[in-house]
C-alpha positions as CSV (number, residue, x, y, z in Angstrom):
1,M,-73.6,125.7,166.3
2,P,-75.6,124.2,169.1
3,N,-76.8,120.6,169.0
4,S,-80.3,120.6,167.5
5,E,-81.0,117.0,168.4
6,P,-83.4,116.5,171.3
7,P,-81.9,114.9,174.4
8,A,-82.3,111.1,174.7
9,T,-85.3,109.9,176.7
10,M,-84.8,107.8,179.8
11,Q,-85.8,104.7,177.8
12,E,-83.3,105.5,175.0
13,Q,-80.6,106.1,177.6
14,S,-81.4,102.7,179.2
15,K,-81.2,101.0,175.8
16,Q,-77.8,102.7,175.1
17,R,-76.4,101.6,178.5
18,F,-77.6,98.1,177.9
19,M,-76.0,97.9,174.4
20,A,-72.7,99.4,175.6
21,F,-72.6,96.8,178.4
22,W,-73.6,94.0,176.0
23,D,-71.1,95.0,173.2
24,A,-68.2,95.2,175.7
25,R,-68.8,91.6,176.8
26,Y,-70.8,89.6,174.3
27,H,-70.4,91.4,170.9
28,E,-70.2,88.0,169.2
29,T,-73.9,87.5,169.5
30,P,-77.1,89.5,169.7
31,P,-78.9,89.1,173.1
32,I,-80.9,86.1,172.0
33,N,-80.3,83.2,174.4
34,H,-80.5,80.2,172.0
35,L,-77.6,81.7,170.1
36,F,-75.2,81.8,173.0
37,K,-73.8,78.2,172.7
38,R,-73.1,78.6,169.0
39,C,-71.5,82.1,169.3
40,L,-69.6,81.7,172.6
41,P,-68.7,78.0,172.8
42,A,-65.5,78.3,174.8
43,R,-67.3,80.2,177.6
44,W,-70.4,78.0,177.6
45,A,-71.6,75.3,180.0
46,R,-74.9,73.4,180.4
47,I,-76.4,72.1,183.6
48,H,-79.3,69.6,183.5
49,S,-82.2,70.5,185.8
50,L,-83.2,66.9,186.4
51,P,-81.3,63.6,187.0
52,D,-80.4,61.5,184.0
53,A,-80.9,64.6,181.7
54,K,-84.7,64.2,181.9
55,R,-86.1,67.2,180.1
56,Y,-89.5,67.9,181.7
57,A,-90.6,67.8,185.3
58,D,-93.7,65.6,185.8
59,N,-94.4,65.9,189.5
60,A,-93.8,68.1,192.6
61,Q,-90.6,66.3,193.5
62,E,-89.1,67.0,190.0
63,W,-90.3,70.6,190.0
64,A,-88.5,71.0,193.4
65,E,-85.3,69.5,192.0
66,L,-85.5,71.7,188.9
67,K,-85.8,74.9,191.1
68,L,-83.1,73.7,193.5
69,R,-80.6,73.1,190.7
70,Q,-81.4,76.3,188.9
71,N,-81.2,78.4,192.0
72,A,-77.9,76.7,192.9
73,V,-76.5,77.7,189.6
74,I,-77.6,81.3,189.9
75,A,-76.4,81.5,193.5
76,A,-72.9,80.3,192.4
77,L,-72.7,83.1,189.9
78,I,-74.5,86.0,191.6
79,A,-74.0,86.9,195.2
80,E,-77.2,87.3,197.2
81,G,-78.3,90.9,197.4
82,N,-76.6,91.8,194.1
83,C,-78.6,93.0,191.1
84,L,-79.1,91.0,188.0
85,R,-81.0,91.8,184.9
86,I,-83.8,89.7,183.5
87,I,-83.8,89.9,179.7
88,V,-87.0,88.7,178.1
89,N,-87.0,87.8,174.4
90,F,-90.4,86.2,174.2
91,I,-93.4,86.5,176.4
92,E,-97.1,86.7,175.9
93,I,-98.1,90.3,176.3
94,N,-100.9,89.3,178.7
95,N,-98.4,87.6,181.0
96,P,-98.9,88.7,184.6
97,L,-95.2,89.6,184.8
98,F,-95.9,92.7,182.7
99,K,-98.7,93.8,185.1
100,V,-96.5,93.3,188.2
101,H,-93.1,94.6,187.0
102,D,-92.1,97.6,185.0
103,F,-90.0,96.0,182.2
104,E,-88.0,98.4,180.0
105,N,-88.1,97.9,176.2
106,I,-84.5,97.5,175.1
107,G,-85.1,97.1,171.4
108,V,-85.5,94.6,168.6
109,F,-83.0,91.9,167.9
110,V,-82.8,89.6,165.0
111,D,-81.8,85.9,164.7
112,H,-80.9,86.1,161.0
113,A,-80.5,82.3,160.6
114,A,-84.0,81.7,161.8
115,E,-85.4,84.9,160.3
116,T,-87.0,85.7,163.7
117,V,-87.3,89.1,165.2
118,Y,-87.5,89.5,169.0
119,Q,-88.8,92.5,170.9
120,S,-86.8,92.4,174.0
121,Y,-87.3,93.8,177.5
122,Q,-85.2,94.1,180.7
123,L,-85.9,94.3,184.4
124,E,-83.3,94.7,187.1
125,V,-84.0,92.8,190.3
126,E,-82.1,92.0,193.5
127,W,-81.1,88.3,193.6
128,K,-82.0,86.1,196.4
129,P,-82.6,82.3,196.3
130,G,-86.2,81.5,195.3
131,A,-86.9,85.0,194.0
132,L,-87.1,83.9,190.4
133,D,-88.9,80.6,190.9
134,D,-92.1,81.8,189.1
135,I,-90.0,82.9,186.1
136,L,-88.0,79.7,186.1
137,T,-91.3,77.8,186.1
138,M,-92.6,79.8,183.2
139,I,-89.4,79.2,181.2
140,A,-89.4,75.5,182.0
141,R,-93.1,75.3,180.8
142,E,-92.0,77.2,177.6
143,E,-94.4,80.1,178.5
144,M,-91.6,82.6,178.1
145,R,-88.0,82.9,176.9
146,A,-85.6,84.8,179.1
147,F,-82.1,84.9,180.5
148,F,-80.4,86.6,183.4
149,M,-77.4,88.8,183.1
150,G,-74.9,89.4,185.9
151,P,-71.8,91.5,185.8
152,D,-69.7,88.7,184.4
153,C,-72.1,86.0,183.2
154,L,-75.2,85.1,181.3
155,I,-77.6,82.5,182.9
156,S,-80.1,81.1,180.4
157,P,-82.6,78.7,181.8
158,Y,-84.6,76.5,179.4
159,D,-87.1,73.7,179.7
160,G,-84.4,71.1,180.5
161,G,-81.6,73.0,182.3
162,V,-79.5,76.1,182.4
163,D,-76.9,77.3,179.9
164,V,-74.3,79.7,181.3
165,I,-71.8,81.9,179.6
166,L,-68.9,82.8,181.8
167,K,-66.4,85.6,181.5
168,D,-63.5,83.5,180.2
169,E,-62.5,79.9,179.6
170,S,-60.8,79.3,182.9
171,T,-63.9,80.5,184.8
172,C,-66.0,78.2,182.7
173,A,-63.7,75.2,183.4
174,A,-63.9,75.9,187.2
175,F,-67.7,76.2,186.9
176,K,-67.9,72.8,185.1
177,E,-65.7,71.2,187.8
178,R,-68.0,72.5,190.5
179,F,-71.2,71.3,188.8
180,Q,-69.7,68.2,187.2
181,D,-72.5,65.9,188.6
182,W,-75.1,67.9,186.8
183,L,-73.3,68.1,183.4
184,S,-74.1,66.0,180.4
185,P,-71.9,62.9,179.9
186,R,-72.0,63.6,176.1
187,A,-68.9,65.0,174.5
188,D,-70.8,68.0,173.0
189,G,-72.1,68.9,176.5
190,L,-75.8,68.8,175.4
């Protein structure tokens, strides 16, 4: 008997590919960035965007430092010219990013503990230093919530720094060694 189901649309295929990729690497958590530290602690590291763990940039010099550090973290994990995916969990629908880029809807994900539902989108871009500065600024200003996904890592900027999830514990240890001057001195890494 022939299959009577209609073929999957391009968007459905994109969602399926995303979920297959996600489940193979990060099945412990839904693709909601504030859950990464709790669900993947052995592979997690946090970099502070400003000296002395200052949370918010107040002037042009601090904004420049924030972008410098966040671009350095991304460049350490994604080679220039390679693709990365921007995964958006929260954004105002009238945000100009939606007018400029063709984000794909990848589904609805739930943070059960917070009883929050996220409509999520993805966009594949070619990485080069400075290319994501507008997005990094919007994230630091809490205008959107997003993370970046490379072949072997998750990069999750927030208003005070960048959380990363690496492929394994040894890669995470090497990353922490490389960026030790930007890590928190606290035992919990926050």
